Biopython code that builds the backbone (N, CA, C, O; Angstrom):
import numpy as np
from Bio.PDB.StructureBuilder import StructureBuilder

atoms = [
    (1, "MET", "N", (12.682, -7.890, -37.180)),
    (1, "MET", "CA", (13.705, -8.738, -36.601)),
    (1, "MET", "C", (14.605, -7.948, -35.659)),
    (1, "MET", "O", (14.990, -8.436, -34.597)),
    (2, "ILE", "N", (14.939, -6.717, -36.060)),
    (2, "ILE", "CA", (15.789, -5.889, -35.202)),
    (2, "ILE", "C", (15.062, -5.536, -33.916)),
    (2, "ILE", "O", (15.666, -5.512, -32.844)),
    (3, "MET", "N", (13.749, -5.258, -34.020)),
    (3, "MET", "CA", (12.980, -4.909, -32.833)),
    (3, "MET", "C", (12.920, -6.072, -31.847)),
    (3, "MET", "O", (12.890, -5.855, -30.635)),
    (4, "ASP", "N", (12.904, -7.301, -32.354)),
    (4, "ASP", "CA", (12.896, -8.451, -31.461)),
    (4, "ASP", "C", (14.182, -8.538, -30.649)),
    (4, "ASP", "O", (14.169, -8.992, -29.504)),
    (5, "LYS", "N", (15.286, -8.106, -31.237)),
    (5, "LYS", "CA", (16.554, -8.134, -30.522)),
    (5, "LYS", "C", (16.661, -6.980, -29.533)),
    (5, "LYS", "O", (17.318, -7.107, -28.500)),
    (6, "LEU", "N", (16.015, -5.844, -29.845)),
    (6, "LEU", "CA", (16.115, -4.675, -28.969)),
    (6, "LEU", "C", (15.134, -4.713, -27.817)),
    (6, "LEU", "O", (15.439, -4.219, -26.731)),
    (7, "THR", "N", (13.977, -5.281, -28.027)),
    (7, "THR", "CA", (12.961, -5.316, -26.969)),
    (7, "THR", "C", (12.895, -6.705, -26.371)),
    (7, "THR", "O", (13.073, -7.711, -27.057)),
    (8, "PHE", "N", (12.641, -6.732, -25.100)),
    (8, "PHE", "CA", (12.507, -8.005, -24.399)),
    (8, "PHE", "C", (11.071, -8.225, -23.973)),
    (8, "PHE", "O", (10.816, -8.959, -23.018)),
    (9, "GLY", "N", (10.129, -7.606, -24.662)),
    (9, "GLY", "CA", (8.719, -7.790, -24.345)),
    (9, "GLY", "C", (8.359, -7.154, -23.020)),
    (9, "GLY", "O", (8.835, -6.066, -22.696)),
    (10, "PRO", "N", (7.531, -7.820, -22.264)),
    (10, "PRO", "CA", (7.062, -7.257, -20.996)),
    (10, "PRO", "C", (8.147, -7.132, -19.939)),
    (10, "PRO", "O", (7.931, -6.493, -18.909)),
    (11, "ARG", "N", (9.300, -7.727, -20.171)),
    (11, "ARG", "CA", (10.382, -7.612, -19.189)),
    (11, "ARG", "C", (10.814, -6.169, -19.001)),
    (11, "ARG", "O", (11.243, -5.791, -17.911)),
    (12, "TRP", "N", (10.706, -5.348, -20.055)),
    (12, "TRP", "CA", (11.098, -3.942, -19.944)),
    (12, "TRP", "C", (10.240, -3.195, -18.947)),
    (12, "TRP", "O", (10.719, -2.282, -18.274)),
    (13, "ILE", "N", (8.968, -3.576, -18.845)),
    (13, "ILE", "CA", (8.081, -2.916, -17.883)),
    (13, "ILE", "C", (8.622, -3.119, -16.473)),
    (13, "ILE", "O", (8.702, -2.167, -15.696)),
    (14, "PHE", "N", (8.991, -4.346, -16.140)),
    (14, "PHE", "CA", (9.496, -4.638, -14.800)),
    (14, "PHE", "C", (10.845, -3.971, -14.549)),
    (14, "PHE", "O", (11.120, -3.519, -13.438)),
    (15, "ILE", "N", (11.674, -3.910, -15.569)),
    (15, "ILE", "CA", (12.972, -3.251, -15.415)),
    (15, "ILE", "C", (12.778, -1.759, -15.151)),
    (15, "ILE", "O", (13.407, -1.202, -14.251)),
    (16, "LEU", "N", (11.917, -1.114, -15.925)),
    (16, "LEU", "CA", (11.673, 0.327, -15.728)),
    (16, "LEU", "C", (11.017, 0.612, -14.385)),
    (16, "LEU", "O", (11.378, 1.581, -13.718)),
    (17, "GLU", "N", (10.060, -0.217, -13.977)),
    (17, "GLU", "CA", (9.431, -0.024, -12.671)),
    (17, "GLU", "C", (10.443, -0.206, -11.542)),
    (17, "GLU", "O", (10.423, 0.534, -10.558)),
    (18, "GLY", "N", (11.313, -1.180, -11.687)),
    (18, "GLY", "CA", (12.342, -1.398, -10.672)),
    (18, "GLY", "C", (13.327, -0.247, -10.597)),
    (18, "GLY", "O", (13.717, 0.167, -9.505)),
    (19, "LEU", "N", (13.733, 0.273, -11.748)),
    (19, "LEU", "CA", (14.640, 1.427, -11.755)),
    (19, "LEU", "C", (13.983, 2.661, -11.140)),
    (19, "LEU", "O", (14.622, 3.399, -10.391)),
    (20, "ALA", "N", (12.712, 2.883, -11.455)),
    (20, "ALA", "CA", (11.997, 4.026, -10.867)),
    (20, "ALA", "C", (11.908, 3.885, -9.350)),
    (20, "ALA", "O", (12.055, 4.870, -8.627)),
    (21, "THR", "N", (11.673, 2.686, -8.873)),
    (21, "THR", "CA", (11.599, 2.446, -7.432)),
    (21, "THR", "C", (12.939, 2.725, -6.763)),
    (21, "THR", "O", (12.984, 3.318, -5.686)),
    (22, "ILE", "N", (14.011, 2.309, -7.384)),
    (22, "ILE", "CA", (15.344, 2.536, -6.823)),
    (22, "ILE", "C", (15.661, 4.027, -6.781)),
    (22, "ILE", "O", (16.199, 4.512, -5.786)),
    (23, "VAL", "N", (15.335, 4.763, -7.847)),
    (23, "VAL", "CA", (15.591, 6.206, -7.885)),
    (23, "VAL", "C", (14.794, 6.920, -6.796)),
    (23, "VAL", "O", (15.335, 7.782, -6.103)),
    (24, "VAL", "N", (13.522, 6.574, -6.636)),
    (24, "VAL", "CA", (12.696, 7.202, -5.601)),
    (24, "VAL", "C", (13.226, 6.853, -4.215)),
    (24, "VAL", "O", (13.246, 7.714, -3.335)),
    (25, "ALA", "N", (13.649, 5.629, -4.002)),
    (25, "ALA", "CA", (14.159, 5.215, -2.694)),
    (25, "ALA", "C", (15.441, 5.965, -2.332)),
    (25, "ALA", "O", (15.617, 6.373, -1.183)),
    (26, "VAL", "N", (16.327, 6.146, -3.293)),
    (26, "VAL", "CA", (17.565, 6.879, -3.023)),
    (26, "VAL", "C", (17.250, 8.346, -2.718)),
    (26, "VAL", "O", (17.829, 8.929, -1.802)),
    (27, "GLY", "N", (16.343, 8.934, -3.479)),
    (27, "GLY", "CA", (15.951, 10.323, -3.216)),
    (27, "GLY", "C", (15.259, 10.473, -1.875)),
    (27, "GLY", "O", (15.492, 11.448, -1.161)),
    (28, "ALA", "N", (14.411, 9.519, -1.526)),
    (28, "ALA", "CA", (13.691, 9.583, -0.256)),
    (28, "ALA", "C", (14.634, 9.478, 0.934)),
    (28, "ALA", "O", (14.369, 10.051, 1.991)),
    (29, "TYR", "N", (15.725, 8.754, 0.769)),
    (29, "TYR", "CA", (16.688, 8.617, 1.860)),
    (29, "TYR", "C", (17.232, 9.989, 2.282)),
    (29, "TYR", "O", (17.492, 10.212, 3.465)),
    (30, "PHE", "N", (17.401, 10.884, 1.344)),
    (30, "PHE", "CA", (17.967, 12.197, 1.648)),
    (30, "PHE", "C", (16.913, 13.241, 2.003)),
    (30, "PHE", "O", (17.253, 14.270, 2.588)),
    (31, "PHE", "N", (15.641, 13.008, 1.665)),
    (31, "PHE", "CA", (14.624, 14.036, 1.867)),
    (31, "PHE", "C", (13.611, 13.724, 2.959)),
    (31, "PHE", "O", (12.906, 14.629, 3.405)),
    (32, "ILE", "N", (13.515, 12.488, 3.402)),
    (32, "ILE", "CA", (12.545, 12.125, 4.431)),
    (32, "ILE", "C", (13.277, 11.968, 5.754)),
    (32, "ILE", "O", (14.290, 11.274, 5.839)),
    (33, "TYR", "N", (12.755, 12.618, 6.777)),
    (33, "TYR", "CA", (13.381, 12.595, 8.099)),
    (33, "TYR", "C", (12.650, 11.612, 9.001)),
    (33, "TYR", "O", (11.439, 11.424, 8.881)),
    (34, "ASN", "N", (13.403, 10.982, 9.913)),
    (34, "ASN", "CA", (12.826, 9.983, 10.803)),
    (34, "ASN", "C", (11.964, 10.595, 11.895)),
    (34, "ASN", "O", (10.923, 10.042, 12.247)),
    (35, "TYR", "N", (12.384, 11.719, 12.427)),
    (35, "TYR", "CA", (11.707, 12.297, 13.580)),
    (35, "TYR", "C", (11.909, 13.806, 13.541)),
    (35, "TYR", "O", (12.853, 14.272, 12.904)),
    (36, "PRO", "N", (11.066, 14.576, 14.193)),
    (36, "PRO", "CA", (11.217, 16.035, 14.148)),
    (36, "PRO", "C", (12.573, 16.527, 14.655)),
    (36, "PRO", "O", (13.046, 17.578, 14.224)),
    (37, "ASP", "N", (13.195, 15.788, 15.555)),
    (37, "ASP", "CA", (14.485, 16.223, 16.089)),
    (37, "ASP", "C", (15.596, 16.176, 15.046)),
    (37, "ASP", "O", (16.583, 16.901, 15.165)),
    (38, "THR", "N", (15.448, 15.330, 14.023)),
    (38, "THR", "CA", (16.487, 15.218, 13.005)),
    (38, "THR", "C", (16.266, 16.162, 11.826)),
    (38, "THR", "O", (17.150, 16.299, 10.979)),
    (39, "ALA", "N", (15.114, 16.810, 11.753)),
    (39, "ALA", "CA", (14.825, 17.731, 10.644)),
    (39, "ALA", "C", (15.356, 19.117, 10.998)),
    (39, "ALA", "O", (14.793, 19.809, 11.846)),
    (40, "GLU", "N", (16.447, 19.515, 10.338)),
    (40, "GLU", "CA", (17.088, 20.781, 10.690)),
    (40, "GLU", "C", (16.319, 22.003, 10.203)),
    (40, "GLU", "O", (16.613, 23.116, 10.640)),
    (41, "PHE", "N", (15.352, 21.834, 9.319)),
    (41, "PHE", "CA", (14.605, 22.981, 8.812)),
    (41, "PHE", "C", (13.471, 23.413, 9.736)),
    (41, "PHE", "O", (12.838, 24.439, 9.490)),
    (42, "LEU", "N", (13.200, 22.642, 10.804)),
    (42, "LEU", "CA", (12.154, 23.006, 11.758)),
    (42, "LEU", "C", (12.710, 23.884, 12.868)),
    (42, "LEU", "O", (13.841, 23.699, 13.317)),
    (43, "SER", "N", (11.899, 24.841, 13.304)),
    (43, "SER", "CA", (12.296, 25.649, 14.458)),
    (43, "SER", "C", (11.994, 24.863, 15.735)),
    (43, "SER", "O", (11.316, 23.836, 15.697)),
    (44, "ASP", "N", (12.509, 25.360, 16.876)),
    (44, "ASP", "CA", (12.262, 24.674, 18.154)),
    (44, "ASP", "C", (10.779, 24.651, 18.489)),
    (44, "ASP", "O", (10.274, 23.674, 19.043)),
    (45, "LYS", "N", (10.089, 25.725, 18.151)),
    (45, "LYS", "CA", (8.649, 25.800, 18.427)),
    (45, "LYS", "C", (7.890, 24.758, 17.591)),
    (45, "LYS", "O", (6.970, 24.109, 18.089)),
    (46, "GLU", "N", (8.275, 24.603, 16.335)),
    (46, "GLU", "CA", (7.629, 23.615, 15.481)),
    (46, "GLU", "C", (7.938, 22.192, 15.933)),
    (46, "GLU", "O", (7.068, 21.323, 15.877)),
    (47, "ARG", "N", (9.169, 21.947, 16.381)),
    (47, "ARG", "CA", (9.524, 20.618, 16.889)),
    (47, "ARG", "C", (8.694, 20.254, 18.110)),
    (47, "ARG", "O", (8.203, 19.132, 18.227)),
    (48, "LYS", "N", (8.541, 21.212, 19.019)),
    (48, "LYS", "CA", (7.747, 20.957, 20.227)),
    (48, "LYS", "C", (6.291, 20.687, 19.852)),
    (48, "LYS", "O", (5.662, 19.784, 20.404)),
    (49, "PHE", "N", (5.760, 21.467, 18.919)),
    (49, "PHE", "CA", (4.375, 21.273, 18.483)),
    (49, "PHE", "C", (4.183, 19.871, 17.895)),
    (49, "PHE", "O", (3.196, 19.198, 18.191)),
    (50, "ILE", "N", (5.126, 19.440, 17.067)),
    (50, "ILE", "CA", (5.007, 18.119, 16.433)),
    (50, "ILE", "C", (5.155, 17.014, 17.466)),
    (50, "ILE", "O", (4.414, 16.032, 17.418)),
    (51, "ARG", "N", (6.105, 17.148, 18.409)),
    (51, "ARG", "CA", (6.267, 16.135, 19.459)),
    (51, "ARG", "C", (5.007, 16.021, 20.309)),
    (51, "ARG", "O", (4.567, 14.917, 20.628)),
    (52, "ASP", "N", (4.419, 17.175, 20.681)),
    (52, "ASP", "CA", (3.184, 17.145, 21.470)),
    (52, "ASP", "C", (2.041, 16.503, 20.692)),
    (52, "ASP", "O", (1.244, 15.747, 21.247)),
    (53, "ARG", "N", (1.974, 16.811, 19.418)),
    (53, "ARG", "CA", (0.917, 16.243, 18.582)),
    (53, "ARG", "C", (1.087, 14.730, 18.435)),
    (53, "ARG", "O", (0.109, 13.984, 18.495)),
    (54, "LEU", "N", (2.318, 14.282, 18.245)),
    (54, "LEU", "CA", (2.576, 12.845, 18.124)),
    (54, "LEU", "C", (2.270, 12.108, 19.423)),
    (54, "LEU", "O", (1.703, 11.016, 19.394)),
    (55, "SER", "N", (2.635, 12.684, 20.551)),
    (55, "SER", "CA", (2.386, 11.999, 21.822)),
    (55, "SER", "C", (0.896, 11.970, 22.168)),
    (55, "SER", "O", (0.428, 11.011, 22.781)),
    (56, "SER", "N", (0.145, 13.006, 21.785)),
    (56, "SER", "CA", (-1.298, 12.987, 22.073)),
    (56, "SER", "C", (-2.040, 12.040, 21.138)),
    (56, "SER", "O", (-3.124, 11.557, 21.464)),
    (57, "ASP", "N", (-1.456, 11.781, 19.982)),
    (57, "ASP", "CA", (-2.109, 10.913, 19.004)),
    (57, "ASP", "C", (-1.749, 9.447, 19.188)),
    (57, "ASP", "O", (-2.413, 8.576, 18.626)),
    (58, "SER", "N", (-0.720, 9.162, 19.959)),
    (58, "SER", "CA", (-0.240, 7.793, 20.121)),
    (58, "SER", "C", (-1.050, 7.045, 21.176)),
    (58, "SER", "O", (-1.340, 7.582, 22.245)),
    (59, "ASP", "N", (-1.410, 5.809, 20.868)),
    (59, "ASP", "CA", (-2.100, 4.974, 21.844)),
    (59, "ASP", "C", (-1.153, 4.462, 22.924)),
    (59, "ASP", "O", (-1.596, 4.047, 23.995)),
    (60, "ALA", "N", (0.145, 4.490, 22.647)),
    (60, "ALA", "CA", (1.115, 3.978, 23.613)),
    (60, "ALA", "C", (1.215, 4.884, 24.839)),
    (60, "ALA", "O", (1.649, 4.440, 25.902)),
    (61, "THR", "N", (0.818, 6.149, 24.700)),
    (61, "THR", "CA", (0.934, 7.067, 25.839)),
    (61, "THR", "C", (-0.312, 7.082, 26.712)),
    (61, "THR", "O", (-0.312, 7.704, 27.774)),
    (62, "HIS", "N", (-1.368, 6.408, 26.284)),
    (62, "HIS", "CA", (-2.600, 6.361, 27.079)),
    (62, "HIS", "C", (-2.704, 5.009, 27.776)),
    (62, "HIS", "O", (-2.529, 3.961, 27.155)),
    (63, "ASP", "N", (-2.990, 5.051, 29.066)),
    (63, "ASP", "CA", (-3.163, 3.801, 29.824)),
    (63, "ASP", "C", (-4.632, 3.389, 29.763)),
    (63, "ASP", "O", (-5.391, 3.610, 30.706)),
    (64, "GLU", "N", (-5.014, 2.792, 28.650)),
    (64, "GLU", "CA", (-6.393, 2.363, 28.465)),
    (64, "GLU", "C", (-6.429, 0.842, 28.480)),
    (64, "GLU", "O", (-5.795, 0.199, 27.643)),
    (65, "THR", "N", (-7.145, 0.274, 29.400)),
    (65, "THR", "CA", (-7.237, -1.174, 29.501)),
    (65, "THR", "C", (-8.476, -1.656, 28.761)),
    (65, "THR", "O", (-9.396, -0.885, 28.487)),
    (66, "PHE", "N", (-8.481, -2.930, 28.449)),
    (66, "PHE", "CA", (-9.617, -3.520, 27.748)),
    (66, "PHE", "C", (-10.794, -3.663, 28.689)),
    (66, "PHE", "O", (-10.661, -4.147, 29.813)),
    (67, "THR", "N", (-11.948, -3.232, 28.207)),
    (67, "THR", "CA", (-13.201, -3.473, 28.927)),
    (67, "THR", "C", (-14.244, -3.911, 27.906)),
    (67, "THR", "O", (-14.212, -3.502, 26.746)),
    (68, "TRP", "N", (-15.161, -4.746, 28.362)),
    (68, "TRP", "CA", (-16.216, -5.209, 27.468)),
    (68, "TRP", "C", (-17.163, -4.072, 27.098)),
    (68, "TRP", "O", (-17.813, -4.120, 26.054)),
    (69, "LEU", "N", (-17.243, -3.051, 27.950)),
    (69, "LEU", "CA", (-18.101, -1.903, 27.645)),
    (69, "LEU", "C", (-17.565, -1.154, 26.419)),
    (69, "LEU", "O", (-18.338, -0.744, 25.553)),
    (70, "ASN", "N", (-16.251, -0.980, 26.350)),
    (70, "ASN", "CA", (-15.674, -0.323, 25.174)),
    (70, "ASN", "C", (-15.840, -1.185, 23.921)),
    (70, "ASN", "O", (-16.063, -0.659, 22.831)),
    (71, "ALA", "N", (-15.734, -2.501, 24.073)),
    (71, "ALA", "CA", (-15.955, -3.386, 22.933)),
    (71, "ALA", "C", (-17.403, -3.296, 22.456)),
    (71, "ALA", "O", (-17.657, -3.295, 21.252)),
    (72, "LEU", "N", (-18.338, -3.221, 23.372)),
    (72, "LEU", "CA", (-19.747, -3.077, 23.016)),
    (72, "LEU", "C", (-19.997, -1.742, 22.311)),
    (72, "LEU", "O", (-20.776, -1.672, 21.360)),
    (73, "LYS", "N", (-19.336, -0.689, 22.782)),
    (73, "LYS", "CA", (-19.461, 0.617, 22.113)),
    (73, "LYS", "C", (-18.958, 0.539, 20.670)),
    (73, "LYS", "O", (-19.548, 1.133, 19.767)),
    (74, "ALA", "N", (-17.879, -0.188, 20.464)),
    (74, "ALA", "CA", (-17.345, -0.329, 19.108)),
    (74, "ALA", "C", (-18.306, -1.114, 18.224)),
    (74, "ALA", "O", (-18.481, -0.781, 17.052)),
    (75, "PHE", "N", (-18.932, -2.156, 18.775)),
    (75, "PHE", "CA", (-19.884, -2.927, 17.980)),
    (75, "PHE", "C", (-21.141, -2.123, 17.655)),
    (75, "PHE", "O", (-21.794, -2.379, 16.643)),
    (76, "LYS", "N", (-21.480, -1.167, 18.492)),
    (76, "LYS", "CA", (-22.666, -0.333, 18.248)),
    (76, "LYS", "C", (-22.367, 0.871, 17.356)),
    (76, "LYS", "O", (-23.289, 1.539, 16.889)),
    (77, "ASP", "N", (-21.102, 1.148, 17.122)),
    (77, "ASP", "CA", (-20.721, 2.324, 16.340)),
    (77, "ASP", "C", (-20.914, 2.052, 14.850)),
    (77, "ASP", "O", (-20.303, 1.125, 14.318)),
    (78, "PRO", "N", (-21.748, 2.833, 14.163)),
    (78, "PRO", "CA", (-21.961, 2.591, 12.733)),
    (78, "PRO", "C", (-20.701, 2.817, 11.889)),
    (78, "PRO", "O", (-20.552, 2.219, 10.823)),
    (79, "LYS", "N", (-19.801, 3.673, 12.363)),
    (79, "LYS", "CA", (-18.574, 3.917, 11.599)),
    (79, "LYS", "C", (-17.716, 2.662, 11.511)),
    (79, "LYS", "O", (-17.081, 2.417, 10.485)),
    (80, "CYS", "N", (-17.691, 1.870, 12.571)),
    (80, "CYS", "CA", (-16.928, 0.620, 12.542)),
    (80, "CYS", "C", (-17.517, -0.341, 11.514)),
    (80, "CYS", "O", (-16.778, -0.978, 10.763)),
    (81, "TRP", "N", (-18.829, -0.446, 11.479)),
    (81, "TRP", "CA", (-19.476, -1.331, 10.519)),
    (81, "TRP", "C", (-19.293, -0.819, 9.092)),
    (81, "TRP", "O", (-19.063, -1.614, 8.180)),
    (82, "LEU", "N", (-19.391, 0.487, 8.885)),
    (82, "LEU", "CA", (-19.187, 1.041, 7.548)),
    (82, "LEU", "C", (-17.755, 0.838, 7.076)),
    (82, "LEU", "O", (-17.521, 0.533, 5.907)),
    (83, "TYR", "N", (-16.797, 1.006, 7.978)),
    (83, "TYR", "CA", (-15.403, 0.761, 7.612)),
    (83, "TYR", "C", (-15.194, -0.706, 7.229)),
    (83, "TYR", "O", (-14.542, -1.008, 6.230)),
    (84, "GLY", "N", (-15.748, -1.604, 8.025)),
    (84, "GLY", "CA", (-15.612, -3.026, 7.723)),
    (84, "GLY", "C", (-16.251, -3.399, 6.396)),
    (84, "GLY", "O", (-15.687, -4.182, 5.631)),
    (85, "MET", "N", (-17.423, -2.845, 6.120)),
    (85, "MET", "CA", (-18.086, -3.128, 4.852)),
    (85, "MET", "C", (-17.304, -2.526, 3.684)),
    (85, "MET", "O", (-17.169, -3.160, 2.637)),
    (86, "ALA", "N", (-16.795, -1.321, 3.855)),
    (86, "ALA", "CA", (-16.013, -0.692, 2.788)),
    (86, "ALA", "C", (-14.740, -1.484, 2.515)),
    (86, "ALA", "O", (-14.356, -1.667, 1.359)),
    (87, "PHE", "N", (-14.094, -1.948, 3.561)),
    (87, "PHE", "CA", (-12.872, -2.738, 3.387)),
    (87, "PHE", "C", (-13.160, -4.036, 2.639)),
    (87, "PHE", "O", (-12.456, -4.383, 1.691)),
    (88, "HIS", "N", (-14.190, -4.744, 3.067)),
    (88, "HIS", "CA", (-14.469, -6.037, 2.450)),
    (88, "HIS", "C", (-15.056, -5.905, 1.050)),
    (88, "HIS", "O", (-14.789, -6.752, 0.198)),
    (89, "THR", "N", (-15.844, -4.872, 0.792)),
    (89, "THR", "CA", (-16.398, -4.725, -0.556)),
    (89, "THR", "C", (-15.351, -4.255, -1.554)),
    (89, "THR", "O", (-15.548, -4.406, -2.760)),
    (90, "THR", "N", (-14.252, -3.694, -1.088)),
    (90, "THR", "CA", (-13.179, -3.328, -2.021)),
    (90, "THR", "C", (-12.124, -4.415, -2.123)),
    (90, "THR", "O", (-11.580, -4.639, -3.205)),
    (91, "SER", "N", (-11.820, -5.095, -1.026)),
    (91, "SER", "CA", (-10.748, -6.097, -1.077)),
    (91, "SER", "C", (-11.222, -7.435, -1.642)),
    (91, "SER", "O", (-10.440, -8.139, -2.282)),
    (92, "LEU", "N", (-12.468, -7.795, -1.421)),
    (92, "LEU", "CA", (-12.952, -9.084, -1.920)),
    (92, "LEU", "C", (-12.880, -9.180, -3.446)),
    (92, "LEU", "O", (-12.360, -10.175, -3.951)),
    (93, "PRO", "N", (-13.379, -8.190, -4.211)),
    (93, "PRO", "CA", (-13.236, -8.301, -5.674)),
    (93, "PRO", "C", (-11.779, -8.280, -6.137)),
    (93, "PRO", "O", (-11.429, -8.963, -7.100)),
    (94, "LEU", "N", (-10.936, -7.511, -5.469)),
    (94, "LEU", "CA", (-9.536, -7.469, -5.874)),
    (94, "LEU", "C", (-8.864, -8.821, -5.681)),
    (94, "LEU", "O", (-8.144, -9.290, -6.563)),
    (95, "TYR", "N", (-9.092, -9.444, -4.545)),
    (95, "TYR", "CA", (-8.508, -10.761, -4.311)),
    (95, "TYR", "C", (-9.123, -11.805, -5.239)),
    (95, "TYR", "O", (-8.430, -12.708, -5.707)),
    (96, "THR", "N", (-10.415, -11.684, -5.502)),
    (96, "THR", "CA", (-11.064, -12.632, -6.397)),
    (96, "THR", "C", (-10.447, -12.573, -7.787)),
    (96, "THR", "O", (-10.107, -13.605, -8.366)),
    (97, "PHE", "N", (-10.301, -11.360, -8.324)),
    (97, "PHE", "CA", (-9.712, -11.233, -9.651)),
    (97, "PHE", "C", (-8.250, -11.654, -9.667)),
    (97, "PHE", "O", (-7.816, -12.344, -10.590)),
    (98, "SER", "N", (-7.495, -11.252, -8.669)),
    (98, "SER", "CA", (-6.063, -11.570, -8.695)),
    (98, "SER", "C", (-5.809, -13.065, -8.533)),
    (98, "SER", "O", (-4.829, -13.580, -9.073)),
    (99, "LEU", "N", (-6.653, -13.759, -7.815)),
    (99, "LEU", "CA", (-6.446, -15.193, -7.629)),
    (99, "LEU", "C", (-7.129, -16.033, -8.705)),
    (99, "LEU", "O", (-6.631, -17.099, -9.067)),
    (100, "PHE", "N", (-8.269, -15.561, -9.219)),
    (100, "PHE", "CA", (-9.019, -16.345, -10.196)),
    (100, "PHE", "C", (-8.463, -16.182, -11.603)),
    (100, "PHE", "O", (-8.349, -17.162, -12.339)),
    (101, "LEU", "N", (-8.119, -14.969, -11.982)),
    (101, "LEU", "CA", (-7.671, -14.736, -13.345)),
    (101, "LEU", "C", (-6.342, -15.419, -13.655)),
    (101, "LEU", "O", (-6.060, -15.717, -14.816)),
    (102, "VAL", "N", (-5.541, -15.665, -12.656)),
    (102, "VAL", "CA", (-4.276, -16.363, -12.873)),
    (102, "VAL", "C", (-4.537, -17.805, -13.279)),
    (102, "VAL", "O", (-3.812, -18.352, -14.111)),
    (103, "SER", "N", (-5.545, -18.420, -12.713)),
    (103, "SER", "CA", (-5.815, -19.822, -13.016)),
    (103, "SER", "C", (-6.687, -19.998, -14.261)),
    (103, "SER", "O", (-6.840, -21.121, -14.742)),
    (104, "LEU", "N", (-7.252, -18.933, -14.785)),
    (104, "LEU", "CA", (-8.135, -19.045, -15.939)),
    (104, "LEU", "C", (-7.465, -19.642, -17.167)),
    (104, "LEU", "O", (-8.065, -20.518, -17.790)),
    (105, "PRO", "N", (-6.261, -19.228, -17.558)),
    (105, "PRO", "CA", (-5.635, -19.855, -18.736)),
    (105, "PRO", "C", (-5.367, -21.347, -18.572)),
    (105, "PRO", "O", (-5.218, -22.054, -19.569)),
    (106, "LEU", "N", (-5.302, -21.834, -17.357)),
    (106, "LEU", "CA", (-5.063, -23.264, -17.152)),
    (106, "LEU", "C", (-6.271, -24.112, -17.534)),
    (106, "LEU", "O", (-6.125, -25.291, -17.856)),
    (107, "HIS", "N", (-7.459, -23.519, -17.499)),
    (107, "HIS", "CA", (-8.684, -24.268, -17.759)),
    (107, "HIS", "C", (-9.204, -24.082, -19.180)),
    (107, "HIS", "O", (-10.187, -24.719, -19.557)),
    (108, "ILE", "N", (-8.575, -23.235, -19.966)),
    (108, "ILE", "CA", (-8.989, -23.028, -21.340)),
    (108, "ILE", "C", (-7.976, -23.731, -22.243)),
    (108, "ILE", "O", (-6.772, -23.515, -22.105)),
    (109, "PRO", "N", (-8.447, -24.560, -23.154)),
    (109, "PRO", "CA", (-7.503, -25.243, -24.052)),
    (109, "PRO", "C", (-6.705, -24.243, -24.883)),
    (109, "PRO", "O", (-7.211, -23.190, -25.268)),
    (110, "LEU", "N", (-5.471, -24.588, -25.145)),
    (110, "LEU", "CA", (-4.562, -23.690, -25.848)),
    (110, "LEU", "C", (-5.043, -23.368, -27.254)),
    (110, "LEU", "O", (-4.759, -22.280, -27.756)),
    (111, "ARG", "N", (-5.756, -24.269, -27.902)),
    (111, "ARG", "CA", (-6.199, -24.018, -29.268)),
    (111, "ARG", "C", (-7.254, -22.910, -29.338)),
    (111, "ARG", "O", (-7.495, -22.364, -30.415)),
    (112, "GLU", "N", (-7.886, -22.568, -28.210)),
    (112, "GLU", "CA", (-8.894, -21.514, -28.213)),
    (112, "GLU", "C", (-8.281, -20.125, -28.051)),
    (112, "GLU", "O", (-8.962, -19.123, -28.266)),
    (113, "TRP", "N", (-7.022, -20.056, -27.680)),
    (113, "TRP", "CA", (-6.344, -18.769, -27.561)),
    (113, "TRP", "C", (-5.815, -18.373, -28.936)),
    (113, "TRP", "O", (-5.241, -19.193, -29.652)),
    (114, "THR", "N", (-6.012, -17.138, -29.284)),
    (114, "THR", "CA", (-5.490, -16.655, -30.560)),
    (114, "THR", "C", (-4.418, -15.641, -30.304)),
    (114, "THR", "O", (-4.357, -15.034, -29.235)),
    (115, "SER", "N", (-3.575, -15.459, -31.282)),
    (115, "SER", "CA", (-2.474, -14.513, -31.150)),
    (115, "SER", "C", (-2.410, -13.637, -32.386)),
    (115, "SER", "O", (-2.766, -14.076, -33.480)),
    (116, "ASN", "N", (-1.962, -12.406, -32.222)),
    (116, "ASN", "CA", (-1.789, -11.515, -33.343)),
    (116, "ASN", "C", (-0.526, -11.840, -34.126)),
    (116, "ASN", "O", (-0.397, -11.435, -35.281)),
    (117, "HIS", "N", (0.406, -12.565, -33.517)),
    (117, "HIS", "CA", (1.654, -12.928, -34.167)),
    (117, "HIS", "C", (1.517, -14.293, -34.803)),
    (117, "HIS", "O", (1.234, -15.270, -34.110)),
    (118, "ARG", "N", (1.708, -14.380, -36.077)),
    (118, "ARG", "CA", (1.575, -15.664, -36.782)),
    (118, "ARG", "C", (2.915, -16.160, -37.226)),
    (118, "ARG", "O", (3.007, -17.225, -37.836)),
]
sb = StructureBuilder()
sb.init_structure("model")
sb.init_model(0)
sb.init_chain("A")
sb.init_seg("    ")
for serial, (resi, resn, name, xyz) in enumerate(atoms, 1):
    if name == "N":
        sb.init_residue(resn, " ", resi, " ")
    sb.init_atom(name, np.array(xyz, "f"), 0.0, 1.0, " ", f" {name:<3s}", serial, name[0])
structure = sb.get_structure()
């Protein structure tokens, strides 16, 4: 009886997860920097290296226009097809379980469910 008053069942899981998220978010605010210019622990040489690396990696700095030839190259690239297959073979079962299992108790009569608590 005392344990029933002290524990709120599965609600504690959500409370603890929420508190952990808040603690990590507050810590991340002080330890994660927005850009190399704001990180005081980097030297000027390291800042320049990171800025150059970011600009060479960004698609916004390249003037590449759409062409059907590039689209055809992407369709012929096996890596694109493998990525698409990997994405769909991992996401399809996850969505299936997350959407189907929620509705499963609605279709099973309540008398068929058993409980350890009598």
